[in-house]
C-alpha positions, 0 to 999 in steps of 0.5 A: 533505483528511482530512475527504473521506476521513473515513468510512474507518477507516484513518488518512490522515498527510500529511508535508510533504516535497519528495518525492511519494509515498504508501504504506500503513504498519503490520501491524495498523492499517494507515495511509496516508502521503501526501505533500503534494507529490503532493497538490498536483501531483495533480488531483482524480481523480488524488488520488482514484485514489491514495486509492483504491489506498491504501484497497485496500491497508488493506483487504486488510493488504498490508503484514502479508500482504507481511511473513508471505510474506517470512518464509516465503521466508527461512525456506525459502530452502533451497527455490528455487522459493519466492523466485519464487514470493514475487515473483510473489504480490507482483506479483499483490497489487499488480495485482488490484485495478487489473484487478479 
C-alpha cells in the first residue's frame, strides 16, 4: 500500500489494529495514520478516497490550523462569539475539499 503512495511527501503509517480509523497527525510534519483493518475492509476506490482526504489534510496543515484556532479560542474565551466562530471554521476546514 505504501508503495502506491510513495510519491507523496507525507509519511503514511499503517497500524495493526482491530478498530477502523484514519487521521492526520503532526503539526509541522504531518503524517497519515491508518489502521490495517480499515484498509482490509474497504475496496480500492474507497481506500483511494480515504488517502486523498488525508493527503489534503496534510497539505493544508490542518492539525496545526486546528491548534492555532483552539489557542485563539481559549485565550479569548471571555468573548462568547469566538467559540462559535471556531466551531464554524473547523466544520468548513473539513468540508471545504469535499465540495471543492
